[in-house]
C-alpha positions in Angstrom: 74.8 36.2 -50.3 73.1 33.0 -51.0 74.0 31.6 -47.6 72.7 34.7 -45.8 69.4 34.4 -47.7 69.0 30.8 -46.6 69.7 31.7 -42.9 67.1 34.5 -43.1 64.5 32.2 -44.6 65.2 29.6 -41.9 64.8 32.1 -39.1 61.6 33.4 -40.6 60.2 29.8 -40.9 61.2 29.0 -37.3 59.5 32.1 -36.0 56.4 31.3 -37.9 56.2 27.8 -36.5 56.8 29.0 -33.0 54.1 31.7 -33.4 51.7 29.1 -34.7 52.4 26.8 -31.8 51.9 29.6 -29.3 48.6 30.5 -30.9 47.3 27.0 -30.7 48.4 26.5 -27.1 47.2 29.8 -25.8 43.8 30.2 -27.4 41.2 31.3 -24.8 38.4 29.9 -26.9 39.3 26.2 -26.4 37.0 24.6 -23.8 38.7 23.0 -20.8 39.0 19.2 -20.7 36.4 17.6 -18.4 36.7 14.2 -16.6 33.6 12.0 -16.2 33.6 10.4 -12.7 33.7 6.6 -12.7 30.3 4.8 -12.6 29.7 2.5 -9.6 27.3 -0.5 -9.5 27.0 -0.4 -5.8 23.5 0.6 -4.9 22.8 3.5 -2.5 22.0 2.3 1.0 18.2 1.7 1.5 16.7 4.0 4.1 15.7 2.2 7.2 12.1 1.2 7.3 10.0 3.5 9.4 8.2 2.0 12.4 4.5 1.3 11.8 2.0 3.1 13.9 -1.7 2.4 14.5 -4.2 -0.2 15.5 -5.1 -3.2 13.3 -8.2 -5.4 14.0 -8.7 -8.9 12.7 -11.3 -11.6 13.4 -12.5 -14.9 12.0 -11.0 -18.3 11.5 -9.9 -20.1 14.6 -7.7 -22.3 12.4 -5.6 -19.3 11.5 -5.6 -18.0 15.1 -2.3 -19.5 16.3 -0.5 -18.2 13.3 -2.1 -14.7 13.5 -1.2 -14.5 17.2 2.4 -15.4 16.5 2.5 -12.7 13.8 0.9 -10.2 16.1 3.6 -10.7 18.8 6.5 -10.4 16.4 5.0 -7.5 14.5 4.3 -5.5 17.8 7.9 -6.2 18.9 9.2 -4.7 15.7 6.7 -1.8 15.8 6.2 -0.6 19.4 3.6 2.0 18.4 1.4 -0.6 16.5 -1.3 -2.7 18.1 -2.8 -5.8 16.5 -6.1 -7.1 18.0 -6.9 -10.7 16.8 -10.1 -12.6 17.6 -11.7 -15.9 16.5 -15.4 -16.5 16.0 -15.2 -18.5 12.8 -14.6 -17.7 9.1 -18.2 -16.6 8.5 -17.9 -14.1 11.3 -14.6 -12.7 10.0 -16.0 -12.3 6.5 -19.1 -10.6 7.7 -17.2 -8.2 9.9 -14.6 -7.2 7.3 -17.3 -6.7 4.7 -19.2 -4.4 7.1 -16.1 -2.5 8.0 -16.2 -3.6 11.7 -12.6 -5.0 11.4 -9.6 -4.3 9.1 -9.0 -8.0 8.3 -11.3 -11.0 8.0 -9.5 -14.3 8.5 -11.1 -17.2 6.7 -10.6 -20.8 5.6 -13.1 -20.3 2.8 -13.9 -17.9 0.0 -16.7 -15.4 0.6 -20.2 -16.1 -0.5 -23.5 -14.2 -0.2 -23.2 -10.5 0.9 -19.5 -10.6 1.7 -18.8 -11.7 -1.8 -20.3 -8.4 -3.1 -18.3 -6.2 -0.7 -15.2 -5.8 -2.8 -13.0 -7.9 -0.6 -9.4 -8.5 -1.6 -7.8 -11.9 -0.9 -4.4 -12.4 0.7 -3.4 -16.1 1.0 -1.0 -16.3 3.9 -0.7 -20.1 4.6 -2.2 -23.5 4.2 -4.0 -25.1 7.2 -4.0 -28.9 7.1 -6.9 -30.6 8.8 -7.4 -33.9 10.5 -10.0 -36.4 11.7 -9.6 -37.3 15.3 -11.1 -40.0 17.6 -11.3 -40.6 21.3 -8.5 -42.9 22.6 -10.8 -45.9 23.0 -11.7 -46.0 19.3 -9.9 -48.7 17.3 -11.2 -47.9 13.9 -8.5 -45.5 12.8 -8.4 -46.1 9.0 -11.6 -44.9 7.3 -12.5 -44.3 3.7 -13.7 -40.9 2.5 -17.1 -42.5 1.9 -17.3 -43.9 5.4 -16.4 -40.5 6.9 -19.2 -38.8 5.0 -21.7 -41.5 6.1 -20.7 -41.2 9.7 -21.2 -37.4 9.7 -24.6 -37.8 7.9 -25.7 -40.2 10.6 -25.9 -43.1 8.1 -23.2 -45.2 10.0 -23.9 -45.1 13.7 -21.8 -48.0 15.2 -18.1 -48.4 15.1 -18.4 -52.1 14.3 -19.7 -51.2 10.9 -16.4 -49.6 10.0 -14.1 -52.3 11.5 -14.0 -51.2 15.1 -15.3 -52.5 18.4 -19.1 -52.4 18.8 -20.2 -49.1 20.2 -22.2 -46.0 19.4 -20.4 -43.3 17.3 -20.6 -39.9 18.9 -20.1 -37.1 16.3 -18.5 -33.8 17.2 -18.8 -31.1 14.6 -18.2 -27.3 14.2 -20.9 -24.7 14.1 -22.4 -23.3 10.9 -20.2 -20.6 9.5 -17.0 -22.4 10.4 -14.5 -22.5 7.6 -13.2 -25.9 8.9 -16.7 -27.2 8.7 -17.1 -25.8 5.2 -13.9 -27.5 4.1 -15.0 -30.8 5.7 -18.4 -30.7 3.9 -16.8 -30.0 0.6 -14.2 -32.8 0.9 -16.3 -35.6 2.5 -20.0 -34.7 1.9 -20.1 -33.5 -1.7 -20.9 -30.0 -0.5 -24.2 -31.1 1.1 -24.1 -30.3 4.8 -25.8 -32.6 7.2 -25.3 -33.3 10.8 -26.9 -36.0 13.1 -29.5 -34.5 15.4 -27.5 -35.7 18.4 -24.2 -34.4 17.2 -22.1 -32.2 19.6 -21.5 -28.9 18.0 -18.7 -26.7 19.1 -17.7 -23.1 18.2 -13.9 -23.6 18.0 -11.3 -26.1 17.0 -9.9 -26.2 20.6 -13.3 -27.1 21.9 -13.7 -29.9 19.4 -10.4 -31.4 20.5 -11.5 -31.3 24.2 -14.9 -32.7 23.4 -13.5 -35.7 21.5 -11.0 -36.3 24.2 -13.7 -36.4 26.8 -16.4 -38.4 25.1 -15.8 -42.2 24.5 -16.6 -43.4 21.1 -16.4 -40.0 19.5 -15.0 -38.6 16.3 -14.5 -35.0 15.1 -12.3 -32.9 12.9 -9.8 -30.2 13.7 -7.1 -28.1 12.2 -3.8 -30.1 12.4 -1.9 -27.4 14.4 -4.2 -28.2 17.3 -3.6 -32.0 17.3 -2.4 -33.4 20.6 -1.5 -37.1 20.6 -1.7 -37.2 24.3 -5.4 -36.5 24.2 -6.8 -38.0 21.0 -6.0 -40.4 18.2 -5.5 -39.5 14.5 -7.3 -41.2 11.7 -6.0 -42.3 8.3 -8.1 -41.4 5.4 -8.1 -43.9 2.5 -5.1 -45.5 4.2 -3.1 -42.3 4.1 -1.8 -40.9 7.4 -1.6 -37.2 7.8 1.7 -35.6 7.2 2.7 -32.2 5.7 4.3 -34.1 2.8 1.1 -35.8 2.1 -0.6 -32.4 1.7 2.1 -30.9 -0.5 2.3 -34.2 -2.5 -1.4 -34.2 -3.3 -2.2 -37.3 -1.3 -4.1 -35.6 1.6 -7.1 -33.6 0.4 -8.4 -32.3 3.8 -6.8 -28.8 4.0 -7.7 -25.2 3.3 -5.9 -22.1 2.2 -5.9 -19.5 5.0 -7.0 -16.1 3.7 -6.8 -12.6 5.1 -9.4 -10.5 3.4 -9.5 -6.7 3.4 -12.2 -4.4 2.1 -10.4 -2.9 -0.9 -6.7 -2.8 -1.1 -4.9 -2.9 2.2 -3.2 0.3 3.3 -1.2 1.7 6.1 -0.6 -0.4 9.2 -3.0 -3.1 7.9 -0.9 -3.5 4.7 2.3 -3.6 6.8 0.9 -6.4 9.0 -0.2 -8.5 6.0 3.1 -7.9 4.2 4.9 -9.1 7.4 2.8 -12.3 7.5 3.6 -13.0 3.9 7.3 -12.1 4.2 10.1 -14.7 3.8 11.2 -13.9 7.3 7.9 -14.9 8.9 7.1 -17.7 6.5 10.5 -19.3 7.1 10.6 -18.9 10.8 7.0 -19.4 12.0 4.7 -21.0 9.5 6.0 -24.6 9.6 7.1 -24.3 13.3 3.4 -23.8 14.1 2.4 -26.8 11.9 1.0 -24.8 9.0 2.4 -25.1 5.4 3.8 -22.2 3.4 1.7 -21.5 0.3 5.0 -21.6 -1.7 5.4 -25.3 -1.0 2.1 -26.4 -2.5 2.2 -28.2 -5.8 1.3 -25.9 -8.7 
C-alpha cells in the first residue's frame, strides 16, 4: 500500500511539472523575440551633384583675369548649361560694378573703399597674386632698394646712373587710377601716397604695361608675376631679393596682393557654385600654381 501511494504521488508530480512546462511554453501573451539588424558604419552614397545652370558675370582685376578665365573654362566644361562672362577693367571698376549690381562678382586686388565699402560686399579670397618690377632689356640696374623704387616712381630719381646703371633717362610706365596693382604698388613702395611723373606712360592693363616696357628703352614698370615674360623684359631684385614664389610665402617678398572675388551679399545659386569651384582643392591644386599664382593656404599665418 505504501509503494502504491508513492507511485501515485510520483505520477501526480510528473504531470504537474509537465503541465507547468506546457503552460510556460505555450502562453500566447509572451511577446515574440525580435532581432536588431547590425549597424554599419559605411555612409550612404552621396547623391551626384546636380549640374549648375545660369549666367554668371564678373569684372575687375586684370591680375586675376588669367585665373578667372581658366576657372571659367573648367566650370563650363563641367556645367554645360552654365555661362561665365569674365571681363577686366581694373579692380576699381569691378568693385563699383558689383556694388551697383551690374555684375555678380567684382574681382579685386584691393579691399573696397568709398561707396563700394558701404554696399554690403562679401569677400572671397581665391588666390595670391605676386607682383614684380620689370625693366627694358637695355637697363643694367636690376637690383633696387625699396626706397629707390619709390623715388623713381615719384620722379625724384630720373637717371639710371643714380641707381648704379648706365647713364640714361628713366622712363616710368604705370597703371591707371583704380588699378589694384597700382594700389598695391603705392602701398608697398610709396607709403600710400600716390604720385606719378608728369611724363609717365599710363596703361590700363598689366599686359599693356609689359608691352610698353618691352618697347621703350630705359623703361621700368610693374606687373603681376603671372604675366612676366623673360624673352621681352628683365626682372628686378628688390632689396637684393629676387622674385620667387617661395620668397612670397616665406615673407621676404612684400610686393603681392590677395585676389578677392566680392559679391553683393552672400553668394547664391550659380555664382556661389562658381566661387566654390575656384576655392575647391581640385582647382587650387591643379591650376593656381600652374598659372603662377599662389594658393592662399600656402601663405604664412
